[in-house]
C-alpha positions as CSV (number, residue, x, y, z in Angstrom):
1,X,0.0,0.0,0.0
2,X,1.3,3.4,-0.9
3,X,2.1,6.0,1.7
4,X,-0.5,8.4,0.2
5,X,-3.2,5.8,1.0
6,X,-2.1,4.9,4.5
7,X,-3.6,8.0,6.0
8,X,-7.1,6.8,4.9
9,X,-7.0,4.0,7.5
10,X,-8.7,6.2,10.1
11,X,-11.5,7.0,7.7
12,X,-12.0,3.3,6.8
13,X,-12.2,2.5,10.5
14,X,-14.9,5.1,11.0
15,X,-16.9,3.8,8.1
16,X,-16.8,0.4,9.7
17,X,-18.7,1.8,12.7
18,X,-21.8,2.6,10.7
19,X,-23.5,-0.8,10.8
20,X,-26.7,0.2,12.7
21,X,-29.0,-0.4,9.7
22,X,-32.1,-0.8,11.9
23,X,-31.9,2.7,13.4
24,X,-33.2,5.9,11.9
25,X,-30.7,8.2,10.3
26,X,-30.9,10.6,13.2
27,X,-30.4,7.9,15.7
28,X,-27.5,6.4,13.7
29,X,-25.7,9.8,13.9
30,X,-26.1,10.1,17.6
31,X,-25.1,6.4,18.1
32,X,-22.0,7.0,16.0
33,X,-20.8,9.9,18.1
34,X,-21.5,8.1,21.3
35,X,-19.4,5.1,20.4
36,X,-16.6,7.3,19.0
37,X,-16.3,9.2,22.2
38,X,-16.6,6.2,24.6
39,X,-15.1,2.9,23.6
40,X,-15.4,1.9,20.0
41,X,-13.0,4.2,18.3
42,X,-10.1,3.6,20.7
43,X,-10.4,-0.1,20.1
44,X,-10.9,0.1,16.4
45,X,-8.1,2.5,15.8
46,X,-5.6,1.1,18.3
47,X,-3.5,-0.6,15.7
48,X,-3.5,2.4,13.5
49,X,-2.2,5.1,15.9
50,X,0.9,5.6,17.8
51,X,1.7,7.6,20.9
52,X,2.7,10.6,18.6
53,X,-0.9,10.6,17.2
54,X,-2.8,10.7,20.4
55,X,-3.2,14.4,20.4
56,X,-4.3,14.4,16.8
57,X,-6.9,11.7,17.5
58,X,-8.3,13.7,20.4
59,X,-8.6,16.7,18.0
60,X,-10.5,14.5,15.5
61,X,-12.9,13.4,18.2
62,X,-13.8,17.0,19.0
63,X,-14.3,17.8,15.4
64,X,-16.5,14.7,15.0
65,X,-18.7,15.8,17.9
66,X,-19.1,19.1,16.1
67,X,-20.1,17.4,12.9
68,X,-22.7,15.3,14.7
69,X,-24.4,18.3,16.2
70,X,-24.5,19.9,12.8
71,X,-26.0,16.8,11.3
72,X,-29.0,17.0,13.6
73,X,-30.0,20.4,12.1
74,X,-32.4,20.8,9.3
75,X,-30.6,20.7,5.9
76,X,-30.6,23.9,3.8
77,X,-33.1,24.0,1.0
78,X,-32.0,23.9,-2.6
79,X,-31.5,27.6,-3.7
80,X,-32.5,26.6,-7.3
81,X,-35.7,24.7,-6.3
82,X,-37.9,27.3,-7.9
83,X,-36.4,27.0,-11.3
84,X,-38.3,23.7,-12.2
85,X,-35.3,21.7,-13.2
86,X,-37.5,18.6,-13.1
87,X,-39.2,19.7,-16.3
88,X,-35.9,20.3,-18.1
89,X,-34.6,17.6,-20.5
90,X,-31.6,15.4,-19.5
91,X,-28.6,16.0,-21.7
92,X,-25.5,13.9,-22.0
93,X,-22.2,15.7,-22.3
94,X,-18.5,15.0,-22.5
95,X,-16.7,16.5,-19.6
96,X,-13.0,17.5,-20.3
97,X,-10.9,17.7,-17.2
98,X,-7.3,18.9,-17.0
99,X,-4.5,17.8,-14.6
100,X,-2.0,20.5,-14.2
101,X,0.4,18.1,-12.6
102,X,0.3,15.5,-15.4
103,X,-0.4,18.1,-18.1
104,X,-3.1,15.6,-19.4
105,X,-6.7,15.8,-20.4
106,X,-9.3,13.2,-19.3
107,X,-12.8,12.8,-20.6
108,X,-15.9,11.2,-19.2
109,X,-19.7,11.2,-20.0
110,X,-22.0,13.1,-17.6
111,X,-25.7,13.8,-17.4
112,X,-26.8,17.4,-16.8
113,X,-29.8,19.7,-16.9
114,X,-29.1,23.2,-18.2
115,X,-31.5,26.1,-17.5
116,X,-31.9,28.0,-20.7
117,X,-31.9,31.5,-19.2
118,X,-28.6,33.1,-18.0
119,X,-28.6,34.5,-14.5
120,X,-25.5,36.6,-14.8
121,X,-23.5,38.2,-17.6
122,X,-20.1,39.7,-17.8
123,X,-18.1,41.4,-20.5
124,X,-17.1,38.2,-22.2
125,X,-19.2,35.3,-20.7
126,X,-22.7,34.6,-19.4
127,X,-23.6,32.2,-16.6
128,X,-26.2,29.5,-16.6
129,X,-27.6,27.4,-13.8
130,X,-26.8,23.7,-14.3
131,X,-27.4,20.5,-12.3
132,X,-25.2,17.4,-12.7
133,X,-26.2,14.0,-11.5
134,X,-23.6,11.5,-10.3
135,X,-23.7,8.0,-11.8
136,X,-24.4,6.3,-8.4
137,X,-27.6,8.3,-7.9
138,X,-29.5,6.6,-10.6
139,X,-32.2,8.9,-11.9
140,X,-33.0,10.7,-8.7
141,X,-32.3,14.4,-9.6
142,X,-33.0,15.5,-6.1
143,X,-29.5,14.4,-5.3
144,X,-28.0,16.4,-8.2
145,X,-25.4,19.1,-7.4
146,X,-25.6,22.7,-8.4
147,X,-23.1,24.0,-11.0
148,X,-22.5,27.1,-12.9
149,X,-22.0,26.8,-16.7
150,X,-20.2,29.7,-18.3
151,X,-20.3,30.3,-22.1
152,X,-18.6,33.0,-24.2
153,X,-21.0,35.6,-25.5
154,X,-19.2,35.7,-28.9
155,X,-17.9,32.7,-30.8
156,X,-14.3,31.9,-29.8
157,X,-11.8,29.4,-31.0
158,X,-12.1,26.0,-29.3
159,X,-8.5,26.3,-28.1
160,X,-9.4,29.4,-26.2
161,X,-11.9,27.5,-24.1
162,X,-9.5,24.8,-23.2
163,X,-6.7,27.2,-22.5
164,X,-8.9,28.9,-19.9
165,X,-9.1,25.7,-18.0
166,X,-5.3,25.2,-18.1
167,X,-4.9,28.7,-16.8
168,X,-7.2,28.2,-13.9
169,X,-5.7,24.8,-12.9
170,X,-2.2,26.2,-13.1
171,X,-3.3,29.0,-10.8
172,X,-4.7,26.4,-8.5
173,X,-1.3,24.9,-8.1
174,X,0.0,28.3,-7.1
175,X,-2.8,28.6,-4.5
176,X,-1.7,25.3,-3.0
177,X,1.9,26.5,-2.9
178,X,0.7,29.6,-1.1
179,X,-1.1,27.5,1.4
180,X,2.1,25.5,2.1
181,X,3.7,28.7,3.4
182,X,1.2,28.8,6.3
183,X,-0.7,32.0,5.6
184,X,-3.3,33.1,8.3
185,X,-6.1,32.1,5.8
186,X,-5.9,29.3,3.3
187,X,-7.2,29.9,-0.2
188,X,-8.4,27.8,-3.0
189,X,-9.2,28.2,-6.7
190,X,-12.3,26.6,-8.1
191,X,-12.0,23.3,-10.1
192,X,-12.9,24.0,-13.7
193,X,-13.6,21.7,-16.6
194,X,-15.0,22.0,-20.1
195,X,-18.5,20.7,-20.8
196,X,-19.2,19.7,-24.4
197,X,-22.8,19.3,-25.4
198,X,-22.5,16.7,-28.1
199,X,-26.3,16.7,-28.8
200,X,-26.1,20.3,-30.2
201,X,-25.2,21.0,-33.8
202,X,-22.2,23.2,-32.9
203,X,-21.0,21.0,-30.0
204,X,-21.4,24.0,-27.6
205,X,-18.6,24.4,-25.0
206,X,-19.2,25.6,-21.5
207,X,-16.9,26.1,-18.6
208,X,-18.2,24.1,-15.6
209,X,-17.6,25.1,-12.0
210,X,-19.3,24.3,-8.7
211,X,-21.9,26.8,-7.5
212,X,-21.0,28.5,-4.2
213,X,-23.4,30.7,-2.4
214,X,-22.1,34.0,-1.1
215,X,-21.2,37.5,-2.1
216,X,-19.0,37.5,-5.3
217,X,-16.2,40.1,-5.0
218,X,-13.5,41.1,-7.5
219,X,-10.4,41.9,-5.4
220,X,-8.1,43.0,-8.2
221,X,-7.9,42.8,-11.9
222,X,-5.4,42.2,-14.7
223,X,-5.3,45.9,-15.4
224,X,-4.3,47.1,-11.9
225,X,-7.8,47.6,-10.4
226,X,-8.0,47.0,-6.6
227,X,-11.3,46.9,-4.8
228,X,-12.0,49.4,-2.0
229,X,-12.4,46.5,0.3
230,X,-8.7,45.8,-0.2
231,X,-8.5,42.5,1.7
232,X,-5.0,41.4,2.5
233,X,-5.0,37.8,1.4
234,X,-5.8,38.2,-2.3
235,X,-3.2,41.0,-2.7
236,X,-0.5,39.0,-0.8
237,X,-1.2,35.9,-2.9
238,X,-0.6,37.9,-6.2
239,X,2.6,39.3,-4.8
240,X,3.6,35.8,-3.5
241,X,3.3,34.3,-7.0
242,X,5.6,36.9,-8.5
243,X,8.4,36.3,-6.1
244,X,7.9,32.6,-5.7
245,X,8.1,32.1,-9.5
246,X,11.3,34.1,-9.7
247,X,9.6,36.9,-11.5
248,X,8.4,34.6,-14.3
249,X,4.7,35.1,-13.7
250,X,2.1,36.6,-11.5
251,X,-1.5,35.5,-10.8
252,X,-3.9,38.4,-10.7
253,X,-7.6,39.1,-11.4
254,X,-8.5,37.6,-8.1
255,X,-12.2,37.3,-7.6
256,X,-14.7,35.0,-5.9
257,X,-16.5,34.2,-2.7
258,X,-14.4,34.9,0.4
259,X,-11.2,32.9,-0.2
260,X,-12.5,30.7,-2.9
261,X,-11.3,32.3,-6.2
262,X,-12.2,31.8,-9.8
263,X,-11.4,33.2,-13.2
264,X,-7.8,34.4,-12.4
265,X,-5.4,35.7,-15.0
266,X,-1.7,34.9,-15.3
267,X,0.8,37.4,-16.6
268,X,4.1,35.9,-17.8
269,X,7.4,37.8,-18.2
270,X,7.6,36.9,-21.9
271,X,3.9,37.5,-22.5
272,X,3.4,34.1,-24.0
273,X,0.5,31.7,-23.2
274,X,-2.6,32.0,-21.0
275,X,-4.7,33.8,-23.6
276,X,-5.2,37.4,-24.7
277,X,-5.5,38.5,-21.1
278,X,-1.7,37.9,-20.6
279,X,-0.3,41.5,-20.6
280,X,3.2,40.4,-19.8
281,X,5.3,42.8,-17.8
282,X,2.8,45.6,-18.5
283,X,0.2,43.7,-16.5
284,X,2.8,43.2,-13.7
285,X,3.5,46.9,-13.7
286,X,-0.2,47.7,-13.3
287,X,-0.5,45.4,-10.3
288,X,2.5,46.7,-8.5
289,X,1.5,50.3,-9.1
290,X,-1.7,49.7,-7.1
291,X,-0.2,47.3,-4.5
292,X,0.7,48.3,-1.0
293,X,2.3,45.5,1.0
294,X,0.2,44.3,4.0
295,X,1.0,42.3,7.1
296,X,0.8,39.0,5.2
297,X,3.3,40.2,2.7
298,X,5.7,41.3,5.5
299,X,5.4,37.9,7.3
300,X,6.0,36.0,4.1
301,X,9.2,38.1,3.8
302,X,8.0,39.5,0.4
303,X,10.0,42.5,-0.7
304,X,8.2,45.7,-1.2
305,X,8.1,46.9,-4.8
306,X,10.1,50.1,-5.4
307,X,7.6,52.9,-5.8
308,X,8.3,56.7,-6.1
309,X,7.5,58.8,-3.1
310,X,4.5,60.4,-4.8
311,X,3.1,57.0,-5.7
312,X,3.5,55.7,-2.1
313,X,1.8,58.8,-0.8
314,X,-1.1,58.4,-3.3
315,X,-1.6,54.8,-2.2
316,X,-1.5,55.5,1.5
317,X,-4.0,58.3,1.2
318,X,-6.1,56.9,-1.6
319,X,-6.7,53.5,0.0
320,X,-6.2,54.5,3.6
321,X,-3.8,52.1,5.3
322,X,-5.9,51.8,8.4
323,X,-8.8,50.6,6.4
324,X,-6.7,48.1,4.5
325,X,-5.4,46.6,7.7
326,X,-8.8,46.5,9.3
327,X,-10.4,44.8,6.3
328,X,-7.7,42.3,5.9
329,X,-6.7,39.1,7.7
330,X,-4.7,39.7,10.9
331,X,-2.3,37.4,12.7
332,X,-3.3,36.6,16.2
333,X,-0.9,36.0,19.1
334,X,-1.6,32.3,19.0
335,X,-1.3,31.9,15.2
336,X,1.9,30.6,13.5
337,X,3.9,33.0,11.4
338,X,3.8,32.3,7.7
339,X,6.9,30.6,6.2
340,X,9.2,33.0,4.3
341,X,9.0,33.0,0.5
342,X,11.9,32.6,-1.8
343,X,12.2,31.8,-5.5
344,X,11.1,28.3,-6.4
345,X,13.6,28.1,-9.3
346,X,17.3,27.5,-8.8
347,X,18.3,28.5,-12.4
348,X,17.0,31.4,-14.5
349,X,16.7,29.0,-17.4
350,X,14.2,26.7,-15.6
351,X,10.4,27.0,-15.9
352,X,8.7,28.1,-12.7
353,X,5.6,26.0,-13.5
354,X,7.7,22.9,-14.0
355,X,9.5,23.4,-10.7
356,X,6.1,23.9,-9.0
357,X,4.8,20.6,-10.5
358,X,7.9,18.8,-9.2
359,X,7.5,20.4,-5.8
360,X,3.8,19.6,-5.6
361,X,4.4,15.9,-6.4
362,X,7.3,15.7,-4.0
363,X,5.4,17.3,-1.2
364,X,2.8,14.6,-1.3
365,X,5.2,11.7,-1.6
366,X,7.5,12.5,1.3
367,X,8.1,10.1,4.1
368,X,6.0,12.1,6.5
369,X,3.0,12.6,4.2
370,X,0.9,10.0,6.0
371,X,0.7,12.3,9.1
372,X,0.1,15.5,7.2
373,X,-3.0,17.6,7.5
374,X,-2.9,20.2,4.8
375,X,-5.4,21.9,2.6
376,X,-3.0,22.0,-0.3
377,X,-1.9,18.3,-0.5
378,X,-1.8,17.6,-4.2
379,X,-3.1,14.1,-3.8
380,X,-6.4,15.8,-3.0
381,X,-6.8,17.2,-6.5
382,X,-10.0,15.3,-7.2
383,X,-12.7,16.0,-9.7
384,X,-15.6,14.3,-8.1
385,X,-19.2,15.4,-7.5
386,X,-19.3,15.1,-3.7
387,X,-20.6,17.8,-1.5
388,X,-17.2,19.2,-0.8
389,X,-17.7,21.5,-3.8
390,X,-14.6,23.0,-5.4
391,X,-12.5,22.8,-2.2
392,X,-9.8,20.1,-2.5
393,X,-8.4,18.7,0.7
394,X,-6.4,15.7,1.8
395,X,-7.9,12.5,3.2
396,X,-6.8,13.4,6.7
397,X,-8.0,17.0,6.5
398,X,-10.3,17.9,9.4
399,X,-11.9,21.1,8.3
400,X,-15.6,21.6,8.4
401,X,-16.2,20.9,4.7
402,X,-14.2,17.7,4.7
403,X,-15.9,16.4,7.9
404,X,-19.3,17.2,6.3
405,X,-18.3,15.2,3.3
406,X,-17.1,12.3,5.3
407,X,-20.3,12.2,7.3
408,X,-22.3,12.2,4.1
409,X,-20.2,9.3,2.8
410,X,-21.0,7.1,5.8
411,X,-24.7,7.0,4.8
412,X,-24.8,7.5,1.0
413,X,-21.9,5.0,0.3
414,X,-20.8,7.3,-2.4
415,X,-18.4,5.8,-4.9
416,X,-18.2,8.5,-7.5
417,X,-14.4,8.5,-7.5
418,X,-12.4,10.4,-10.1
419,X,-10.4,8.5,-12.6
420,X,-8.1,11.5,-12.9
421,X,-7.4,11.6,-9.2
422,X,-6.5,7.9,-9.3
423,X,-4.1,8.5,-12.2
424,X,-2.4,11.3,-10.2
425,X,-2.1,8.9,-7.2
426,X,-0.3,6.4,-9.4
427,X,2.0,9.2,-10.6
428,X,2.8,9.9,-7.0
429,X,3.6,6.3,-6.4
430,X,5.9,6.2,-9.4
431,X,7.8,9.2,-8.0
432,X,8.9,7.2,-4.9
433,X,12.4,7.0,-6.3
434,X,12.7,10.8,-5.9
435,X,11.6,10.9,-2.3
436,X,15.1,11.1,-0.9
437,X,15.6,14.4,-2.8
438,X,12.1,15.7,-2.0
439,X,13.0,16.6,1.5
440,X,14.6,19.8,0.1
441,X,12.0,20.3,-2.6
442,X,8.9,20.2,-0.4
443,X,7.5,22.3,2.3
444,X,6.9,20.5,5.6
445,X,4.4,23.0,6.9
446,X,1.8,20.3,6.9
447,X,3.7,18.0,9.3
448,X,2.1,17.1,12.6
449,X,5.5,17.3,14.3
450,X,6.4,20.9,14.8
451,X,10.0,20.0,15.6
452,X,10.5,18.0,12.5
453,X,8.8,20.7,10.5
454,X,11.1,23.5,11.7
455,X,14.2,21.3,10.9
456,X,13.1,20.6,7.4
457,X,12.1,24.2,6.8
458,X,15.5,25.4,7.9
459,X,17.3,23.0,5.6
460,X,15.0,23.8,2.7
461,X,15.1,27.6,2.9
462,X,18.9,27.5,3.4
463,X,19.1,26.1,-0.1
464,X,16.3,28.1,-1.8
465,X,17.2,31.5,-0.5
466,X,20.4,31.4,-2.5
467,X,18.4,32.2,-5.6
468,X,15.8,34.5,-4.1
469,X,14.2,37.0,-6.4
470,X,12.9,40.0,-4.4
471,X,10.5,42.5,-5.9
472,X,12.7,45.4,-4.9
473,X,16.3,46.4,-4.1
474,X,17.8,45.7,-0.8
475,X,21.2,47.4,-0.6
476,X,23.7,49.3,-2.7
477,X,26.0,46.3,-2.7
478,X,23.3,44.1,-4.3
479,X,22.5,46.9,-6.7
480,X,26.1,47.0,-7.9
481,X,26.2,43.2,-8.2
482,X,23.1,43.2,-10.3
483,X,24.5,45.9,-12.6
484,X,27.7,43.9,-13.1
485,X,25.8,40.7,-13.6
486,X,23.7,42.4,-16.3
487,X,26.7,43.8,-18.1
488,X,28.5,40.4,-18.1
489,X,25.6,38.2,-19.1
490,X,23.3,40.6,-20.9
491,X,20.2,38.8,-19.4
492,X,16.9,40.6,-19.5
493,X,15.6,41.8,-16.2
494,X,11.9,41.3,-15.6
495,X,12.0,43.6,-12.7
496,X,13.7,46.3,-14.8
497,X,11.2,45.9,-17.6
498,X,8.3,46.4,-15.2
499,X,9.8,49.7,-14.0
500,X,10.3,50.7,-17.7
501,X,6.7,49.9,-18.4
502,X,5.7,52.1,-15.4
503,X,7.7,55.0,-16.8
504,X,6.0,54.6,-20.1
505,X,2.5,54.4,-18.5
506,X,3.3,57.6,-16.7
507,X,4.2,59.4,-19.9
508,X,1.0,58.2,-21.6
509,X,-1.0,59.6,-18.7
510,X,-2.2,56.2,-17.5
511,X,-2.0,57.2,-13.9
512,X,-3.0,60.9,-14.3
513,X,-6.5,62.3,-13.9
514,X,-7.0,62.6,-17.6
515,X,-5.4,59.8,-19.7
516,X,-3.9,60.8,-23.1
517,X,-6.1,60.3,-26.1
518,X,-5.3,57.8,-28.8
519,X,-4.2,60.5,-31.3
520,X,-1.9,62.1,-28.7
521,X,-0.3,58.7,-28.0
522,X,0.4,58.3,-31.7
523,X,1.9,61.8,-31.9
524,X,4.2,61.4,-28.8
525,X,5.5,58.0,-30.0
526,X,6.0,59.1,-33.6
527,X,9.5,59.5,-35.0
528,X,8.1,60.8,-38.3
529,X,9.6,64.2,-39.3
530,X,6.3,65.1,-40.9
531,X,4.7,65.5,-37.4
532,X,5.0,69.2,-36.7
533,X,6.8,70.6,-33.7
534,X,3.6,72.5,-32.8
535,X,1.7,69.2,-32.5
536,X,4.4,67.6,-30.3
537,X,4.5,70.8,-28.1
538,X,0.8,70.6,-27.6
539,X,1.1,67.1,-26.4
540,X,3.8,68.1,-23.9
541,X,1.2,70.1,-22.0
542,X,-0.2,66.8,-20.7
543,X,0.4,66.8,-16.9
544,X,1.8,63.6,-15.6
545,X,4.1,62.7,-12.7
546,X,7.5,63.2,-14.3
547,X,9.4,62.6,-11.1
548,X,7.8,59.2,-10.7
549,X,8.4,58.4,-14.3
550,X,12.1,59.3,-14.0
551,X,12.2,57.3,-10.8
552,X,11.1,54.1,-12.6
553,X,13.3,54.9,-15.5
554,X,16.3,55.1,-13.2
555,X,15.4,51.9,-11.5
556,X,15.1,50.2,-14.8
557,X,18.6,51.5,-15.7
558,X,20.0,50.1,-12.5
559,X,18.4,46.8,-13.3
560,X,20.3,46.6,-16.6
561,X,17.5,47.3,-19.1
562,X,19.1,48.4,-22.3
563,X,16.4,50.8,-23.4
564,X,16.5,52.6,-20.1
565,X,20.3,52.8,-20.2
566,X,20.3,54.3,-23.7
567,X,17.4,56.7,-22.9
568,X,19.3,58.2,-19.9
569,X,22.5,58.4,-21.8
570,X,20.8,60.3,-24.6
571,X,19.2,62.6,-22.0
572,X,22.7,63.3,-20.6
573,X,23.9,64.4,-24.0
574,X,20.7,66.3,-24.9
575,X,20.1,63.8,-27.8
576,X,16.6,63.0,-29.0
577,X,15.1,60.0,-27.1
578,X,11.9,58.1,-27.6
579,X,10.9,57.7,-24.0
580,X,10.0,60.8,-21.9
581,X,10.7,63.0,-24.8
582,X,10.0,66.2,-22.9
583,X,12.5,65.5,-20.1
584,X,16.1,66.6,-19.9
585,X,18.5,65.1,-17.4
586,X,19.6,68.5,-16.1
587,X,16.1,69.4,-15.1
588,X,15.9,66.6,-12.6
589,X,19.5,65.5,-11.6
590,X,21.7,67.6,-9.4
591,X,24.8,67.3,-11.6
592,X,27.0,69.9,-13.2
593,X,28.0,69.8,-16.9
594,X,31.1,67.8,-16.5
595,X,29.5,65.2,-14.3
596,X,26.7,64.8,-16.8
597,X,29.2,63.9,-19.6
598,X,30.9,61.4,-17.3
599,X,27.6,59.9,-16.3
600,X,26.5,59.7,-20.0
601,X,29.7,58.1,-21.2
602,X,29.5,55.5,-18.4
603,X,26.0,54.6,-19.6
604,X,27.0,54.4,-23.2
605,X,29.9,52.1,-22.3
606,X,27.4,49.9,-20.4
607,X,25.1,49.8,-23.4
608,X,28.1,49.0,-25.7
609,X,29.1,46.2,-23.4
610,X,25.6,44.8,-23.7
611,X,26.0,44.7,-27.5
612,X,24.2,47.8,-28.7
613,X,25.8,48.9,-32.0
614,X,24.8,52.5,-31.7
615,X,26.5,52.8,-28.3
616,X,29.6,51.0,-29.6
617,X,29.9,53.5,-32.5
618,X,29.3,56.5,-30.1
619,X,32.2,55.3,-27.8
620,X,34.5,54.7,-30.7
621,X,33.9,58.2,-32.1
622,X,34.3,59.8,-28.7
623,X,37.7,58.2,-28.1
624,X,38.7,59.2,-31.7
625,X,37.6,62.8,-31.6
626,X,37.8,63.5,-27.8
627,X,34.2,64.8,-27.8
628,X,31.8,63.8,-25.0
629,X,34.6,62.3,-22.9
630,X,34.3,64.7,-20.0
631,X,37.2,66.3,-18.1
632,X,38.8,63.1,-16.8
633,X,39.2,61.2,-20.1
634,X,41.3,62.0,-23.1
635,X,41.3,60.7,-26.7
636,X,42.6,57.1,-27.1
637,X,42.9,55.7,-30.7
638,X,43.7,52.2,-29.5
639,X,40.4,52.1,-27.6
640,X,38.6,53.7,-30.6
641,X,40.0,51.1,-32.9
642,X,38.9,48.4,-30.5
643,X,35.3,49.6,-30.5
644,X,35.3,50.2,-34.3
645,X,36.4,46.7,-34.7
646,X,33.6,45.3,-32.6
647,X,31.1,47.4,-34.7
648,X,32.5,46.2,-38.0
649,X,32.7,42.5,-37.0
650,X,29.3,42.3,-35.4
651,X,27.0,40.1,-37.5
652,X,24.0,41.8,-39.0
653,X,21.7,39.3,-37.3
654,X,22.9,40.4,-33.9
655,X,22.2,44.1,-34.5
656,X,19.9,45.4,-31.8
657,X,16.6,46.9,-32.7
658,X,17.4,50.0,-30.6
659,X,20.3,51.0,-32.8
660,X,18.3,53.1,-35.1
661,X,19.1,53.9,-38.7
662,X,22.1,56.2,-38.2
663,X,24.7,53.4,-38.3
664,X,27.2,54.0,-41.2
665,X,28.0,51.3,-43.6
666,X,30.8,48.8,-42.8
667,X,33.2,50.2,-45.4
668,X,33.1,53.7,-43.7
669,X,34.0,52.2,-40.4
670,X,36.9,50.2,-41.9
671,X,38.1,53.4,-43.6
672,X,38.2,55.3,-40.3
673,X,40.3,52.6,-38.7
674,X,42.7,52.6,-41.7
675,X,43.1,56.4,-41.5
676,X,44.1,56.2,-37.8
677,X,46.7,53.5,-38.5
678,X,48.1,55.6,-41.4
679,X,48.4,58.7,-39.4
680,X,49.2,57.3,-35.9
681,X,48.8,59.3,-32.7
682,X,46.8,59.4,-29.5
683,X,48.5,56.3,-28.2
684,X,48.3,54.4,-31.5
685,X,51.5,53.5,-33.4
686,X,51.7,54.3,-37.1
687,X,51.3,51.0,-39.1
688,X,51.1,51.3,-42.9
689,X,50.8,47.6,-43.4
690,X,47.7,47.4,-41.2
691,X,46.3,50.5,-42.9
692,X,46.8,48.8,-46.3
693,X,44.8,45.8,-45.1
694,X,42.0,47.9,-43.8
695,X,41.7,50.1,-46.9
696,X,41.6,46.9,-49.1
697,X,38.9,45.3,-46.9
698,X,36.9,48.6,-47.0
699,X,37.1,48.6,-50.8
700,X,35.8,45.1,-51.0
701,X,33.0,45.9,-48.7
702,X,32.1,49.0,-50.9
703,X,32.1,46.8,-54.0
704,X,29.7,44.4,-52.2
705,X,27.4,47.3,-51.5
706,X,27.5,48.3,-55.2
707,X,29.5,51.5,-54.6
708,X,32.1,51.3,-57.4
709,X,33.5,54.8,-57.2
710,X,34.1,54.7,-53.5
711,X,35.8,51.3,-53.9
712,X,38.2,52.7,-56.5
713,X,39.2,55.6,-54.1
714,X,39.8,53.1,-51.3
715,X,42.0,50.9,-53.5
716,X,44.0,54.0,-54.4
717,X,44.5,54.8,-50.7
718,X,45.6,51.2,-50.1
719,X,48.2,51.5,-52.9
720,X,49.5,54.7,-51.3
721,X,50.1,52.9,-48.0
722,X,51.8,50.0,-49.8
723,X,54.2,52.3,-51.6
């Protein structure tokens, strides 16, 4: 027997107690509790428990007493009783269910009754009432469960419907990972599947979710909206996914009933996957611009995102920090602190989703999993129709919903088990060979032994924190290390790109009282000379927070984002720049003229080191002519030749898109190098032989570009050097 099934022995023993077939249902419940509390349970479970489990068994007894009391109450009426589902036709459908762990789809046939009138409608989908009957209930529709069927208002591609399910089930894995870090309130994301009506001509597709009564609230959106309620848990969860994934993605658009969420959206750093709602780093920027870290963020050790002083002031006064804290979940004196969060990836080339799948499987297959009691146990990912609704818990979970489900099973003998859940359990058993490694890959927050839990956490976090990806900067030393790392490896910084997007949003008036019109956006982003200066001047009158825009541009520059580095270098030299066109560096930085040139040259050298051809050419010309070097540097032809060589030898395929169209042809660059070798000076020794070679190579390049006259002149210069 696998370890994941050993924990069900307690439940099996409790099922064996229900043999009073001659008693009424009410009397059976009372008799069950009486025997559990007196003699029967200790004798039945004696061979299953050990001394270390005694405390947990006592806790279970108290929970079972609570369940028995609730069972004596009158059951709640069906909220959809008035909609006459009995008169609706029974329709057979194919249900498509997705396992995020296995990345596989499963199908089965189900019977449903769909109400023809929608009861809610959004911008993209409308919701219908639906009842689904389990196979073990025969034809008794009084035992059917309530579901919500969602259909797109407009016709969409079939792939879009299935991608929505993959998005929600991937988000569910992140919710389970969040729960492993012991937040004050656990969360869950609804199970979702695709329902295909095969009896219709177009094989209509619906999204299927359990119906949950309660007030439906949208806590944040994929465009940065945050509700005035501003609960702490949803915002902390979004922030958590950003840091835990190593900045690869963020789960936003949090909405649902209490802490049961549905219809989330995932933004990825590369902007690929998860449908049209994936806004990439732009979506991440919108979230962080409206996010103020709360108590849960601090206890999870999430790093505050770097915002400008004006932005922080607007958040604190616009949302009212006191109201945020009062509306959110608080940690009590007796509650455990959440486990600190660090990046789940150990290598920037790894996929955060793949690492999460491995961690989820390993967490359920550890040696201590039989004693775990966690909401987020991945073995609980079942797709059944029992009364637990969309909440997925482990077999040993003792929350109210799971106990209600277990009590119902004692009398209904429900056997509607999910084939998909069984497949996932087999996958867990097959992963037993990796259990020795899983001690560092899994969180032990579900362990019943607090001492063992702390030891495993200490070992695990000691390894994982080495690759932590905070949402903000921590120190000047780390800043310098990040800059050096960017210059050496030329890797894109997601964090820097987010700040660059924030600067661009500010310029477009996204965060001002009056957003820029579409026509003004086209004018301000235009590089066409036909656009009149008067038109651009009129656009400049748009009032936006320039200080905040420059703050984010500077942070993006410090993160090693090439566009930000070039923009600030162009500002330093009063050159035209595409971003923040109306801003000059002298208007905002406290630097004198000489320091500005020093600062600009350093930035140009950084961009040149990152492979930007325009910056390479700028540095080469600066060391050749002595212009733009500042007071501490002097012309150096050896360095100029070095940079000219890098420009001339760079393959065309590697030319960066930010270089512009002002790069001279290759033969002109070779001619400049030849002239310096023919004349000598500024630290470069005269070398006619090298000049001859460069003039000849320049002539050949001119011939390739179909410039015959220029090639003839270059051949003449080469002959002069040879003579």
